C-alpha angles and dihedrals in degrees: 000000000000090000091053092050091050091052091051091050093049093053099035097090104087095148139020134222117228103214093190109163097341089127088077101050096167092061101050096109092040090053090047091055093046095048093043089054090047091050092052090048091050093049094046097041097047091038090056091052091052090048099048091045089055101043106033113083092204089063097052091114133115091253093058092039089059092041093053090051090048091051091049088050090052090054090052093044096052093042090062093062113018102060090053090047092050091049091051092049092048099044099027086222105126102173118129125181122240091248094047090048092050091047092050092048092048092052094045093051095043094048090044090055091048089052091053091050094044092051088052091052090049089053090050089051090055090045093055092042094053104028099037105022095156092057095040098098090049098043097041100042119153095261092053091047092052091048091051093050093046090050090052092050097049104034099077098042100084093039096052094039088056093046092050090049090052093051094047090047087068117099113252118203138160114018119029094190115119109203093214140078093245138020104278131164103248097053092042094052088055089062095048121106123225130012115345096174094110091050092048090051090050090050090050093047094049090046090053092048098045103027112023099039094046089047091052090048090052090047091051091048092052094047087058092042094051093046089051093047092050089056093056110114096216122073089208090054091050092050093049092047092049092048092057090054104037095078092052092046091053093052092045092052093050097045102038094039094059095037094051093049091047100049105025104045117098118273090242089062094055118111125174094232093049092046091053093047093049092045090055088060099055098032101040116003096053094048089048096051096037095086093044093049094048099040102037092047096043124074095197092053092046091051091049089049092052090051090051096049118071 
């Protein structure tokens, strides 16, 4: 009898409930308006960057090729989580099927990995441009740039598909309430029955491969870049070189900072409120500020934007 009950409990979770921000019921419509506005800003801002990088001849450079891909990625990334969140806030129906949850998690993790790799490629582009300017046209030719971007887009797919499969192969019993606004690894592992040590080690390993190592490569690139810039004889040259890197450094700090804390801190340090706050940074805040950071701090982008607008 006990065995039969256990089997029922292990197979009873066929859907989850995304609690999101249900702990503040009086602010549901206010949050809907705020996040809807943020979503529109993200789509328009990143869409404009993709457009000006395609149509303006002055922006037909590797830097803007990578930036347009990054902006398109941000649109995809935010579209995996925000529409579902907006629907939940509007309808107050927070149910999500097991398959939909697994699909969302797979896309979030895959696109997050692509973002890490693409930011690393963008840092390498700046490294070659500043540290080896004479070889830049040869090293960063269009074919190489396309190959780098394609490699970024396909590398994380099998890894994260496998990781998602492993997590959803776990038995889920008891509560089906995910204290988050999307299906993410830490809150889901809290609902799993049995030993999750192997899964936690896999999460840590993937985070090291796709978050820590790219971050260290970016850090190494910028150490070389800064040392090269400081040796430039002209103050104007130093200012111009710094200005081409400052936007990228800002985005890297925002994205990697929140992602590293989320996936590499010990399980004992995880709290639902902190996880939600940190996730907002890398899933919503970074995509929202990306267009502002790159256009407002970049003269070429501002000039292209003025040409585009009547």
